[in-house]
PAMARLUM-446971 format. One record per residue: residue number from 0; x, y, z of N, C-alpha, C, O in turn; residue in three letters. Coordinates in steps of 0.1 Angstrom, whole numbers, always signed. Example, Ala and Ser with C-alpha at 12.3 -4.5 7.8 and 13.67 -1.06 7.14 Angstrom:
BEGIN
0,+132,-57,+78,+123,-45,+78,+132,-33,+78,+142,-33,+85,ALA
1,+128,-22,+71,+137,-11,+71,+129,+0,+79,+134,+11,+80,SER
***
This chain:
BEGIN
0,-62,-128,-39,-59,-124,-52,-62,-121,-68,-74,-124,-68,MET
1,-59,-119,-78,-71,-119,-86,-60,-132,-93,-48,-136,-93,SER
2,-78,-133,-101,-79,-145,-109,-66,-145,-121,-60,-156,-123,GLU
3,-64,-134,-127,-61,-130,-139,-37,-133,-136,-28,-130,-128,ILE
4,-37,-139,-145,-18,-141,-144,-13,-131,-152,-10,-131,-164,ASN
5,-11,-119,-140,-10,-108,-148,+11,-110,-154,+18,-102,-160,TYR
6,+13,-122,-148,+26,-124,-151,+30,-127,-173,+41,-125,-180,ARG
7,+19,-132,-176,+15,-140,-185,+11,-131,-193,+8,-134,-204,ARG
8,+11,-115,-190,+5,-105,-203,+18,-100,-209,+29,-103,-205,LEU
9,+16,-92,-221,+24,-87,-226,+29,-76,-225,+41,-74,-226,LYS
10,+17,-66,-220,+17,-53,-216,+14,-55,-205,+2,-57,-203,ASP
11,+24,-54,-193,+18,-48,-176,+18,-33,-175,+16,-29,-164,LYS
12,+21,-27,-182,+20,-11,-175,+3,-9,-169,-9,-11,-173,ARG
13,+8,-2,-156,-9,+0,-147,-3,+15,-142,+7,+21,-146,MET
14,-11,+18,-136,-10,+32,-129,-5,+29,-115,-6,+17,-111,SER
15,+0,+38,-107,+4,+34,-95,-10,+26,-85,-10,+15,-79,LEU
16,-19,+36,-86,-32,+32,-80,-33,+19,-84,-30,+10,-77,SER
17,-36,+18,-92,-44,+3,-103,-36,-8,-96,-41,-18,-90,ASP
18,-17,-4,-98,-15,-13,-90,-8,-21,-77,+0,-31,-75,ALA
19,-16,-10,-70,-14,-12,-56,-28,-21,-55,-26,-33,-52,VAL
20,-37,-18,-56,-51,-17,-56,-53,-34,-57,-58,-42,-49,LYS
21,-47,-35,-70,-49,-52,-78,-40,-62,-70,-46,-73,-68,THR
22,-27,-60,-66,-19,-71,-59,-17,-67,-45,-19,-78,-40,LEU
23,-15,-58,-36,-16,-56,-24,-27,-57,-14,-37,-50,-15,VAL
24,-26,-66,-5,-40,-68,+1,-35,-69,+16,-24,-68,+21,LYS
25,-50,-72,+23,-47,-69,+41,-43,-83,+42,-45,-92,+33,ASP
26,-35,-86,+55,-26,-97,+59,-21,-105,+49,-27,-116,+45,ASN
27,-7,-98,+44,-4,-106,+31,+17,-103,+41,+20,-96,+51,ILE
28,+23,-109,+34,+38,-112,+35,+48,-105,+25,+55,-111,+17,ARG
29,+47,-91,+25,+54,-80,+20,+71,-76,+21,+77,-75,+32,ILE
30,+75,-75,+11,+88,-68,+10,+91,-58,+0,+86,-56,-12,SER
31,+102,-50,+9,+102,-39,+0,+120,-41,-4,+129,-46,+2,PHE
32,+120,-34,-19,+134,-38,-24,+144,-21,-17,+141,-11,-9,GLY
33,+154,-25,-23,+159,-13,-19,+170,-12,-3,+164,-13,+8,GLY
34,+184,-10,-2,+187,-7,+12,+197,+5,+12,+208,+3,+15,MET
35,+193,+15,+10,+200,+30,+15,+196,+33,-6,+203,+39,-14,GLY
36,+191,+30,-7,+192,+36,-23,+180,+27,-33,+179,+16,-30,SER
37,+173,+31,-44,+164,+27,-49,+155,+20,-45,+149,+11,-51,ILE
38,+152,+27,-30,+140,+22,-24,+121,+29,-32,+120,+40,-38,SER
39,+112,+19,-30,+105,+25,-36,+93,+33,-27,+81,+30,-26,PRO
40,+99,+41,-23,+90,+52,-16,+78,+55,-24,+69,+54,-16,ILE
41,+75,+57,-33,+62,+60,-42,+51,+50,-39,+39,+52,-39,ALA
42,+58,+38,-36,+49,+28,-36,+44,+26,-23,+34,+21,-22,THR
43,+51,+31,-11,+49,+33,+4,+42,+40,+7,+36,+38,+17,GLY
44,+37,+55,-5,+33,+67,+3,+18,+56,-4,+10,+56,+5,HIS
45,+16,+50,-14,+4,+47,-16,-2,+38,-15,-13,+35,-19,GLU
46,+8,+29,-5,-1,+15,+1,-7,+24,+16,-18,+21,+21,ILE
47,+4,+35,+21,-5,+46,+36,-17,+48,+31,-26,+48,+40,VAL
48,-20,+51,+19,-32,+62,+11,-42,+51,+14,-53,+53,+19,ARG
49,-36,+37,+7,-51,+32,+3,-54,+23,+18,-62,+15,+15,GLN
50,-51,+23,+28,-48,+21,+39,-51,+4,+46,-58,-1,+55,GLY
51,-40,-2,+36,-40,-18,+38,-33,-21,+52,-24,-15,+57,ILE
52,-41,-32,+56,-34,-32,+69,-25,-47,+73,-21,-54,+64,LYS
53,-25,-48,+84,-21,-63,+89,-11,-71,+82,-12,-83,+81,ASP
54,+1,-62,+76,+13,-66,+68,+22,-68,+75,+26,-62,+84,LEU
55,+28,-85,+66,+40,-85,+79,+52,-82,+63,+53,-85,+51,THR
56,+60,-73,+73,+67,-71,+63,+83,-81,+66,+88,-81,+77,VAL
57,+88,-89,+56,+105,-93,+57,+113,-84,+44,+110,-82,+32,ILE
58,+125,-80,+52,+136,-73,+43,+147,-75,+57,+146,-81,+68,GLY
59,+158,-68,+49,+173,-72,+53,+169,-57,+60,+165,-59,+72,ASP
60,+170,-42,+55,+173,-27,+62,+162,-23,+54,+165,-18,+44,SER
61,+145,-25,+55,+141,-14,+50,+139,-1,+49,+148,+5,+55,PRO
62,+134,+4,+45,+138,+18,+47,+128,+30,+53,+122,+25,+63,SER
63,+123,+43,+51,+116,+48,+61,+100,+48,+53,+91,+55,+56,ASP
64,+101,+40,+45,+83,+29,+38,+77,+24,+50,+65,+25,+53,ILE
65,+89,+17,+57,+81,+6,+66,+79,+10,+80,+71,+6,+88,VAL
66,+94,+23,+79,+86,+33,+92,+71,+38,+91,+61,+37,+99,ASP
67,+71,+44,+80,+57,+52,+79,+42,+38,+84,+33,+39,+93,LEU
68,+46,+28,+75,+34,+20,+75,+38,+15,+92,+28,+10,+98,LEU
69,+48,+16,+99,+41,+14,+116,+35,+22,+119,+24,+21,+125,ILE
70,+42,+37,+115,+30,+46,+123,+19,+43,+120,+13,+36,+128,GLY
71,+13,+46,+108,+2,+44,+103,-8,+34,+111,-21,+35,+113,THR
72,+3,+24,+117,-7,+10,+123,-10,+2,+115,-17,-7,+119,GLY
73,-4,+3,+98,-9,-5,+93,+3,-24,+92,+2,-32,+83,GLN
74,+9,-24,+98,+23,-29,+100,+21,-43,+113,+23,-41,+125,VAL
75,+18,-55,+108,+14,-59,+126,+27,-69,+127,+30,-71,+139,SER
76,+34,-76,+119,+50,-82,+120,+55,-78,+108,+52,-76,+96,LYS
77,+72,-78,+120,+83,-74,+113,+93,-87,+113,+96,-92,+123,LEU
78,+98,-90,+102,+111,-97,+97,+123,-95,+93,+128,-98,+82,GLU
79,+130,-86,+106,+142,-78,+99,+153,-77,+104,+155,-84,+114,ILE
80,+161,-71,+102,+176,-76,+105,+176,-53,+113,+178,-49,+125,ALA
81,+174,-47,+102,+175,-30,+110,+163,-26,+99,+157,-31,+89,TRP
82,+163,-14,+108,+153,-1,+99,+158,+12,+106,+162,+14,+118,ILE
83,+156,+21,+90,+162,+34,+93,+158,+42,+83,+150,+38,+75,GLY
84,+164,+55,+82,+161,+66,+73,+170,+65,+68,+173,+76,+70,TYR
85,+182,+59,+60,+188,+58,+57,+206,+72,+60,+212,+69,+70,GLY
86,+210,+80,+54,+217,+89,+64,+213,+96,+75,+220,+95,+85,ILE
87,+205,+101,+75,+202,+111,+87,+196,+103,+99,+201,+108,+110,PRO
88,+190,+94,+100,+188,+86,+111,+175,+72,+115,+173,+62,+110,GLY
89,+169,+78,+126,+164,+65,+134,+153,+63,+131,+146,+74,+131,GLN
90,+146,+52,+127,+131,+53,+125,+125,+55,+141,+129,+49,+151,ALA
91,+117,+62,+141,+112,+73,+151,+100,+64,+153,+97,+61,+164,ILE
92,+92,+58,+142,+81,+52,+147,+82,+40,+148,+70,+37,+152,ASN
93,+87,+30,+148,+94,+15,+148,+97,+17,+164,+93,+8,+172,PHE
94,+106,+28,+170,+109,+30,+182,+94,+29,+190,+89,+20,+196,MET
95,+88,+43,+188,+75,+42,+199,+69,+29,+194,+63,+26,+204,ARG
96,+68,+21,+186,+57,+10,+185,+58,-2,+194,+50,-9,+200,SER
97,+78,-2,+194,+85,-10,+206,+86,-9,+218,+87,-17,+227,ILE
98,+87,+8,+219,+90,+8,+233,+75,+12,+239,+72,+6,+249,GLN
99,+69,+19,+234,+59,+25,+238,+44,+19,+231,+34,+26,+234,GLU
100,+41,+8,+224,+34,+4,+218,+25,+13,+210,+13,+11,+211,GLY
101,+30,+23,+202,+23,+36,+196,+25,+27,+183,+33,+18,+180,ILE
102,+9,+34,+174,-1,+30,+176,-9,+14,+185,-19,+12,+191,PRO
103,+4,+6,+180,+2,-8,+189,+18,-14,+185,+24,-9,+175,HIS
104,+22,-24,+193,+35,-29,+188,+33,-39,+182,+25,-48,+184,LYS
105,+41,-39,+175,+45,-47,+161,+54,-62,+166,+65,-62,+172,VAL
106,+45,-72,+163,+59,-84,+163,+72,-85,+162,+74,-86,+150,GLU
107,+82,-85,+166,+95,-85,+162,+105,-97,+159,+114,-100,+167,LEU
108,+105,-103,+149,+117,-116,+144,+129,-109,+137,+129,-103,+126,GLU
109,+136,-111,+145,+156,-108,+142,+160,-115,+136,+159,-127,+139,GLU
110,+166,-111,+125,+182,-114,+117,+192,-105,+118,+194,-94,+123,TYR
111,+200,-114,+109,+209,-102,+103,+204,-97,+86,+195,-103,+80,THR
112,+212,-86,+81,+216,-85,+69,+216,-99,+59,+207,-101,+51,ASN
113,+224,-105,+61,+228,-115,+55,+218,-131,+53,+215,-138,+43,TYR
114,+214,-133,+69,+208,-145,+72,+189,-137,+64,+180,-144,+60,THR
115,+188,-123,+63,+174,-126,+59,+177,-123,+46,+167,-124,+39,ILE
116,+189,-119,+40,+192,-125,+21,+194,-138,+17,+196,-143,+6,GLY
117,+194,-143,+30,+198,-165,+26,+185,-165,+26,+180,-169,+15,LEU
118,+174,-160,+37,+156,-165,+33,+154,-162,+18,+152,-172,+11,ARG
119,+155,-149,+14,+152,-143,+0,+156,-154,-9,+148,-161,-16,ILE
120,+169,-154,-7,+173,-162,-20,+164,-176,-19,+157,-180,-28,LEU
121,+166,-186,-3,+157,-199,-4,+147,-193,-8,+146,-199,-19,ALA
122,+139,-187,-9,+122,-182,-13,+126,-184,-30,+118,-190,-37,GLY
123,+136,-180,-35,+134,-181,-51,+140,-191,-54,+141,-194,-66,ALA
124,+145,-198,-44,+150,-211,-50,+141,-222,-51,+143,-232,-58,MET
125,+132,-218,-45,+123,-231,-41,+124,-241,-28,+117,-251,-28,ASP
126,+137,-236,-13,+140,-249,-11,+139,-242,+1,+142,-230,+1,VAL
127,+133,-248,+13,+126,-243,+23,+135,-239,+36,+130,-235,+46,SER
128,+148,-239,+35,+156,-229,+44,+172,-234,+33,+174,-242,+23,TYR
129,+184,-222,+41,+193,-225,+36,+207,-222,+47,+206,-213,+55,LEU
130,+219,-231,+46,+226,-234,+58,+235,-219,+55,+238,-213,+45,PRO
131,+238,-214,+73,+256,-205,+70,+259,-210,+88,+254,-216,+97,THR
132,+271,-202,+85,+280,-203,+101,+274,-190,+104,+270,-190,+115,ARG
133,+273,-180,+99,+270,-166,+101,+270,-160,+117,+276,-152,+123,SER
134,+260,-172,+121,+249,-168,+132,+257,-174,+145,+256,-170,+157,THR
135,+264,-182,+140,+272,-189,+151,+279,-182,+163,+280,-189,+173,LEU
136,+283,-174,+163,+289,-168,+167,+287,-156,+178,+296,-149,+184,GLY
137,+273,-154,+178,+261,-146,+182,+251,-155,+189,+249,-167,+188,SER
138,+243,-146,+196,+235,-151,+201,+217,-149,+194,+206,-151,+199,ASP
139,+219,-143,+180,+209,-143,+173,+196,-154,+174,+184,-153,+174,ILE
140,+206,-167,+173,+195,-178,+175,+190,-179,+187,+180,-186,+185,SER
141,+190,-175,+200,+196,-176,+210,+176,-173,+213,+167,-181,+218,LYS
142,+175,-156,+205,+164,-151,+207,+154,-156,+196,+142,-153,+197,TYR
143,+158,-162,+184,+151,-166,+172,+149,-180,+169,+155,-187,+160,ASN
144,+139,-185,+178,+134,-202,+173,+132,-204,+160,+131,-216,+156,GLU
145,+133,-196,+151,+132,-203,+135,+144,-206,+132,+146,-216,+125,LYS
146,+157,-199,+137,+170,-206,+133,+174,-213,+140,+176,-211,+152,ILE
147,+175,-223,+131,+180,-238,+136,+192,-245,+136,+196,-249,+125,LYS
148,+200,-247,+151,+212,-252,+150,+210,-267,+150,+203,-272,+159,ILE
149,+220,-276,+138,+223,-285,+134,+233,-289,+131,+242,-281,+130,GLN
150,+236,-304,+129,+249,-306,+129,+252,-313,+118,+246,-324,+116,ASN
151,+262,-306,+106,+261,-310,+91,+258,-322,+87,+262,-329,+96,ASP
152,+254,-327,+80,+253,-344,+79,+269,-345,+75,+275,-355,+80,PRO
153,+276,-338,+67,+290,-339,+59,+300,-337,+67,+310,-344,+67,TYR
154,+299,-327,+75,+309,-325,+85,+312,-330,+100,+321,-333,+107,THR
155,+299,-331,+100,+295,-329,+121,+297,-319,+127,+296,-319,+139,GLY
156,+299,-309,+121,+302,-296,+131,+289,-288,+128,+283,-290,+117,GLN
157,+284,-278,+139,+269,-272,+142,+275,-263,+125,+286,-261,+119,PRO
158,+260,-259,+125,+254,-251,+113,+242,-249,+115,+233,-256,+120,ILE
159,+242,-234,+108,+224,-224,+113,+218,-229,+104,+224,-232,+94,ALA
160,+207,-230,+104,+193,-230,+90,+187,-223,+93,+183,-223,+104,LEU
161,+184,-212,+82,+174,-198,+80,+164,-208,+77,+166,-219,+73,VAL
162,+153,-201,+79,+141,-205,+69,+139,-203,+56,+148,-194,+54,PRO
163,+132,-205,+45,+128,-197,+33,+118,-185,+36,+107,-189,+42,ALA
164,+119,-173,+33,+109,-160,+30,+95,-165,+23,+95,-168,+11,ALA
165,+89,-165,+28,+75,-171,+20,+70,-156,+15,+61,-152,+23,ASP
166,+72,-148,+6,+62,-136,+3,+59,-137,-10,+64,-141,-20,LEU
167,+42,-131,-4,+30,-128,-11,+34,-118,-26,+32,-121,-37,ASP
168,+41,-106,-20,+43,-96,-26,+60,-89,-23,+65,-87,-12,VAL
169,+65,-87,-38,+78,-80,-38,+71,-67,-42,+60,-67,-47,ALA
170,+79,-56,-39,+79,-42,-42,+91,-33,-47,+95,-25,-40,ILE
171,+95,-35,-59,+108,-31,-61,+106,-19,-67,+94,-16,-70,VAL
172,+117,-10,-71,+123,+2,-78,+130,-2,-84,+138,-11,-80,HIS
173,+131,+1,-98,+143,-3,-109,+146,+12,-116,+137,+21,-116,VAL
174,+160,+14,-123,+159,+24,-131,+151,+24,-144,+144,+34,-147,HIS
175,+152,+12,-154,+144,+14,-164,+139,-2,-165,+148,-10,-162,TYR
176,+128,-6,-170,+119,-15,-179,+108,-10,-188,+100,+0,-190,ALA
177,+110,-21,-193,+102,-28,-210,+89,-27,-205,+86,-31,-194,ASP
178,+81,-21,-213,+63,-27,-209,+59,-43,-206,+49,-48,-201,GLN
179,+74,-51,-212,+68,-68,-208,+72,-71,-195,+68,-82,-191,HIS
180,+81,-64,-185,+89,-62,-174,+101,-66,-176,+103,-71,-165,GLY
181,+110,-67,-181,+126,-69,-182,+127,-58,-178,+121,-49,-183,ASN
182,+136,-56,-168,+140,-47,-154,+152,-43,-156,+157,-54,-157,CYS
183,+160,-36,-156,+176,-30,-157,+178,-19,-142,+170,-10,-140,GLN
184,+187,-22,-137,+194,-20,-123,+206,-14,-123,+215,-22,-126,ILE
185,+209,-2,-120,+225,+3,-121,+232,+3,-104,+228,+8,-94,TYR
186,+242,-5,-106,+245,-3,-96,+240,-16,-84,+236,-28,-85,GLY
187,+242,-7,-71,+238,-16,-54,+218,-17,-58,+209,-9,-59,HIS
188,+219,-29,-58,+204,-31,-59,+197,-43,-42,+186,-47,-40,SER
189,+211,-44,-34,+204,-50,-26,+196,-64,-29,+202,-70,-38,SER
190,+187,-71,-24,+176,-84,-25,+165,-80,-38,+156,-88,-39,SER
191,+165,-72,-44,+158,-67,-50,+158,-77,-63,+147,-80,-67,SER
192,+165,-81,-68,+169,-92,-76,+160,-106,-71,+154,-114,-77,LYS
193,+163,-105,-61,+160,-123,-57,+142,-118,-50,+133,-126,-51,THR
194,+141,-109,-45,+127,-106,-40,+122,-113,-47,+119,-125,-46,MET
195,+120,-102,-61,+110,-104,-70,+106,-116,-77,+96,-120,-84,ALA
196,+121,-123,-73,+119,-144,-82,+111,-151,-66,+105,-162,-66,ARG
197,+112,-145,-59,+105,-153,-45,+96,-149,-41,+92,-153,-30,ALA
198,+88,-136,-50,+72,-133,-44,+67,-144,-56,+71,-149,-66,ALA
199,+54,-145,-45,+41,-149,-55,+43,-140,-68,+47,-144,-80,LYS
200,+38,-123,-62,+35,-114,-67,+48,-102,-69,+57,-102,-61,HIS
201,+48,-92,-80,+63,-90,-79,+54,-69,-87,+49,-67,-98,THR
202,+57,-61,-78,+51,-49,-85,+64,-40,-88,+71,-35,-79,ILE
203,+69,-36,-105,+83,-30,-107,+75,-12,-105,+64,-8,-109,VAL
204,+87,-4,-95,+83,+10,-105,+95,+13,-111,+104,+5,-109,THR
205,+96,+22,-118,+108,+29,-126,+113,+39,-129,+105,+47,-123,CYS
206,+118,+43,-132,+125,+60,-133,+121,+59,-148,+119,+71,-151,GLU
207,+119,+53,-157,+112,+53,-173,+112,+39,-174,+120,+30,-171,LYS
208,+95,+41,-182,+96,+28,-189,+100,+28,-207,+93,+34,-214,ILE
209,+112,+21,-212,+114,+24,-221,+114,+7,-231,+113,-3,-224,VAL
210,+116,+5,-247,+113,+0,-250,+121,-12,-253,+133,-10,-252,SER
211,+118,-24,-255,+119,-37,-257,+141,-39,-266,+151,-45,-263,ASN
212,+137,-31,-275,+150,-26,-282,+158,-22,-272,+168,-29,-269,ASP
213,+155,-10,-264,+167,-4,-257,+168,-13,-247,+180,-14,-244,TRP
214,+161,-20,-239,+164,-32,-230,+175,-45,-238,+181,-54,-231,ILE
215,+176,-45,-250,+181,-60,-256,+195,-51,-257,+204,-59,-254,ARG
216,+200,-39,-260,+209,-31,-258,+220,-36,-250,+231,-40,-254,ARG
217,+216,-36,-238,+225,-45,-232,+216,-49,-218,+212,-43,-209,ALA
218,+215,-68,-223,+213,-74,-218,+217,-79,-206,+207,-83,-199,PRO
219,+228,-79,-200,+234,-83,-188,+229,-71,-180,+228,-74,-168,ASP
220,+226,-62,-182,+222,-55,-171,+206,-54,-163,+202,-47,-154,LEU
221,+199,-66,-173,+184,-69,-171,+185,-79,-158,+188,-91,-159,THR
222,+183,-74,-146,+182,-77,-132,+174,-88,-133,+175,-100,-131,ALA
223,+166,-82,-137,+149,-89,-132,+137,-92,-144,+128,-84,-147,ILE
224,+138,-104,-151,+130,-111,-165,+118,-107,-159,+115,-106,-147,PRO
225,+110,-105,-172,+95,-105,-173,+84,-115,-170,+72,-115,-170,GLN
226,+94,-126,-165,+85,-137,-156,+84,-135,-147,+75,-139,-141,TYR
227,+92,-126,-142,+91,-119,-124,+83,-114,-121,+81,-114,-109,CYS
228,+74,-106,-133,+68,-90,-129,+56,-93,-133,+52,-98,-144,VAL
229,+50,-89,-120,+30,-89,-126,+29,-73,-131,+26,-73,-143,ASP
230,+31,-63,-127,+27,-51,-131,+42,-41,-127,+50,-42,-117,ALA
231,+42,-34,-137,+49,-20,-144,+43,-5,-140,+32,-1,-146,VAL
232,+49,+1,-132,+46,+15,-134,+62,+27,-136,+74,+27,-133,VAL
233,+54,+35,-140,+69,+47,-144,+64,+59,-141,+56,+67,-144,GLU
234,+75,+55,-129,+74,+68,-116,+89,+71,-114,+99,+65,-109,VAL
235,+84,+86,-120,+98,+93,-122,+100,+97,-104,+92,+99,-96,PRO
236,+114,+97,-104,+119,+99,-86,+111,+93,-79,+105,+100,-71,PHE
237,+108,+80,-81,+97,+72,-72,+107,+69,-58,+100,+64,-49,GLY
238,+116,+70,-58,+127,+67,-53,+126,+81,-36,+128,+80,-24,CYS
239,+123,+89,-43,+125,+105,-34,+118,+100,-20,+110,+91,-20,HIS
240,+122,+108,-9,+135,+112,-7,+151,+105,-2,+161,+110,+4,PRO
241,+146,+90,-8,+161,+86,-8,+165,+89,-23,+160,+97,-30,HIS
242,+178,+79,-26,+186,+80,-38,+185,+72,-48,+186,+60,-44,ASN
243,+184,+72,-58,+187,+63,-70,+200,+60,-76,+203,+69,-85,CYS
244,+210,+51,-74,+222,+55,-81,+222,+55,-95,+218,+48,-103,SER
245,+229,+63,-94,+236,+75,-107,+228,+76,-113,+228,+72,-125,TYR
246,+214,+82,-106,+208,+95,-115,+203,+103,-103,+203,+115,-105,MET
247,+200,+101,-92,+200,+112,-84,+205,+111,-68,+210,+101,-64,TYR
248,+203,+122,-60,+212,+120,-47,+198,+119,-35,+186,+119,-38,GLU
249,+205,+119,-23,+193,+119,-14,+193,+130,-9,+202,+138,-7,PHE
250,+181,+131,-6,+174,+151,-5,+174,+147,+13,+164,+144,+20,ASP
251,+184,+148,+16,+190,+150,+30,+182,+162,+37,+177,+156,+46,VAL
252,+180,+172,+38,+172,+183,+44,+156,+176,+43,+147,+176,+52,PRO
253,+156,+172,+31,+141,+167,+33,+136,+157,+44,+126,+158,+51,TYR
254,+145,+147,+44,+143,+135,+54,+143,+140,+68,+134,+137,+77,ILE
255,+157,+152,+71,+158,+158,+82,+145,+163,+87,+140,+158,+98,SER
256,+140,+172,+80,+127,+176,+84,+116,+168,+89,+110,+170,+100,ASP
257,+113,+157,+79,+107,+149,+84,+109,+140,+96,+99,+135,+101,GLN
258,+122,+137,+103,+126,+133,+112,+119,+147,+127,+111,+145,+136,LEU
259,+124,+156,+125,+123,+167,+129,+108,+169,+138,+107,+174,+149,ARG
260,+95,+159,+127,+86,+166,+126,+81,+153,+134,+74,+155,+145,THR
261,+84,+141,+128,+78,+128,+134,+84,+128,+152,+77,+120,+160,PHE
262,+95,+136,+158,+94,+134,+167,+83,+133,+182,+86,+132,+193,LYS
263,+72,+132,+176,+58,+140,+180,+49,+130,+178,+55,+122,+171,THR
264,+39,+124,+179,+29,+113,+175,+23,+125,+167,+20,+125,+155,ARG
265,+21,+135,+176,+11,+145,+169,+18,+148,+153,+14,+144,+142,GLU
266,+25,+154,+155,+33,+158,+146,+37,+148,+130,+39,+154,+119,GLY
267,+36,+136,+131,+37,+127,+127,+25,+121,+116,+27,+116,+105,PHE
268,+13,+125,+124,+2,+122,+121,-1,+132,+111,-7,+130,+101,LEU
269,+3,+148,+117,+2,+156,+104,+5,+158,+90,+0,+162,+79,GLU
270,+18,+152,+97,+30,+156,+81,+21,+142,+70,+18,+145,+59,TRP
271,+18,+129,+77,+11,+117,+69,-4,+126,+63,-8,+122,+52,VAL
272,-10,+133,+68,-21,+136,+61,-15,+148,+52,-14,+144,+40,ASP
273,-11,+164,+54,-7,+167,+46,+1,+161,+32,-3,+165,+21,ASN
274,+11,+151,+34,+17,+149,+23,+14,+134,+19,+19,+131,+8,ASN
275,+7,+127,+23,+0,+117,+17,-13,+118,+17,-18,+124,+7,ILE
276,-18,+114,+25,-36,+116,+25,-43,+126,+17,-52,+123,+9,MET
277,-39,+137,+19,-41,+151,+10,-38,+155,-7,-39,+163,-15,GLN
278,-33,+142,-4,-18,+140,-17,-27,+132,-26,-33,+124,-19,VAL
279,-32,+131,-40,-38,+124,-48,-26,+115,-52,-29,+103,-50,PRO
280,-12,+118,-58,-8,+109,-69,+3,+115,-68,+3,+127,-65,ASP
281,+20,+107,-71,+31,+106,-65,+35,+124,-73,+41,+134,-68,TRP
282,+28,+123,-90,+29,+135,-99,+30,+151,-86,+38,+160,-86,GLU
283,+15,+149,-75,+17,+161,-70,+26,+160,-59,+29,+172,-55,THR
284,+31,+153,-52,+42,+151,-43,+53,+160,-54,+55,+171,-51,HIS
285,+59,+156,-62,+72,+159,-68,+67,+177,-66,+71,+186,-58,LEU
286,+59,+178,-75,+55,+197,-76,+54,+199,-63,+60,+209,-60,ASP
287,+48,+191,-49,+53,+199,-39,+67,+202,-30,+70,+209,-21,MET
288,+75,+190,-38,+91,+189,-34,+99,+201,-43,+110,+206,-42,VAL
289,+89,+204,-52,+94,+213,-60,+109,+206,-73,+119,+200,-70,GLY
290,+102,+213,-90,+108,+205,-99,+123,+206,-102,+130,+198,-108,ARG
291,+126,+222,-93,+135,+227,-94,+149,+219,-83,+161,+217,-86,ASP
292,+141,+215,-71,+151,+208,-65,+151,+195,-68,+160,+187,-64,ARG
293,+143,+191,-74,+147,+178,-80,+156,+176,-94,+160,+165,-98,LEU
294,+157,+186,-99,+163,+186,-111,+178,+187,-105,+188,+182,-109,GLN
295,+177,+196,-91,+190,+193,-84,+201,+181,-83,+211,+179,-89,ALA
296,+194,+174,-74,+199,+162,-69,+202,+156,-82,+211,+147,-81,LEU
297,+196,+158,-99,+194,+147,-109,+208,+150,-112,+217,+142,-116,ALA
298,+209,+167,-110,+224,+168,-120,+240,+167,-109,+251,+173,-109,ASN
299,+235,+159,-103,+248,+164,-90,+258,+153,-98,+252,+145,-104,SER
300,+275,+151,-98,+280,+152,-106,+284,+130,-104,+286,+120,-111,ASP
301,+284,+131,-90,+280,+116,-90,+275,+104,-94,+279,+93,-91,SER
302,+262,+110,-104,+254,+99,-103,+259,+93,-122,+254,+84,-128,LYS
303,+274,+102,-126,+279,+99,-142,+283,+91,-141,+277,+84,-148,MET
304,+293,+85,-134,+295,+67,-140,+293,+59,-150,+302,+54,-158,LEU
305,+279,+58,-151,+273,+49,-163,+266,+60,-170,+260,+56,-179,TYR
306,+267,+73,-169,+264,+84,-183,+251,+78,-186,+249,+73,-197,LYS
307,+241,+77,-177,+224,+79,-176,+217,+90,-181,+213,+99,-174,ILE
308,+215,+89,-196,+204,+101,-199,+192,+101,-185,+188,+90,-182,PRO
309,+187,+112,-178,+180,+114,-172,+165,+125,-171,+163,+135,-165,TYR
310,+157,+117,-179,+147,+126,-182,+132,+122,-177,+121,+119,-182,GLU
311,+137,+126,-163,+125,+123,-157,+117,+137,-151,+106,+135,-148,GLY
312,+122,+148,-150,+118,+159,-149,+111,+162,-160,+105,+173,-161,VAL
***
C-alpha cells in the first residue's frame, strides 16, 4: 500500500480508477458491502478492468461482483456464506469454478451469514474472535476447522469461537458522503458499517457527494465516519443493476439477460469484453444502459419512504 495516510486527508475525493489503482492490490483480503442492496457494482467492474488478481474475498453474501471476479480468474479464495445475483438467480461462474475448475477452482471456506458478520465485527473491535452458539446445531464447524468449539469458562457449556476477519480493503457503497468521508446510509446496510471499521483501507462510492453541512443536518444517519475512509468517489447508480434502497430499484431484466449469457463460458467472456473491458468508465456504462431506463428505476414509488431527492441522472 502507499505510504500516504489517506485517512488523514481533508479531501478524499478521487476518481474510481485512481481509488482502485491506489488501494486495491494483488493478493489482498477484500470485502464488498451490501447484500442484495447497495452493492458496489461499479467498483467491481473497475477491479475487473484493472486485472487485479489473487484476491481473497471475505463476505456474508457477496453479489454478482464476486461472481464476475471468479469468472475472470481474479479470486483465489472465498470466505463466504452464500453468493448469488440477488432476485433472479445463481452465481454461474462460482458454480463452474467449484464443479469444473473453470477458469480455476477457488478455495472455499464456508460460514453462515451471521458468523461472517461476527468475524467482521470482531475485526472492527480489534479482538481475535467472537463467541456464538449459532453453529452448534449444524455441521458447519465439522467442515471448517477455523471455527473452534470450546467450553465456555463461565457456564461450562460448549460455545463456538469464530476468528476475526483480517481485511486489507473494504469496498462499500452509500447514499451520500462528504469530501472528508462521512457517509450516510438509508435503510439496509448489511455489514458495510463494520467492514469500513475492520479494514485497513476503505473505498467509499456514493450516489452523491454533498457538503458537510448536509451531513450535519442528520448526524444520526452517518453510518461510517471519516476516520474509517481512505477514498470517496461519486458514482451515480453505482449499484446498477442492483438496487440502492429508497433511490432506485433492481434492474431485473438486465440481470436476467446477464445470466442467460453467462450460461456458457464463451458467453460470459464476450459479455465481460463488451460491457467492462471495452467500456472506459462507469458513465459510459450508464449511457449504454440508457438514461431513460435508469430514470424509470429511480422513479419507482417504493423508494419514497425517506423522500430522498435523487439527482443522479
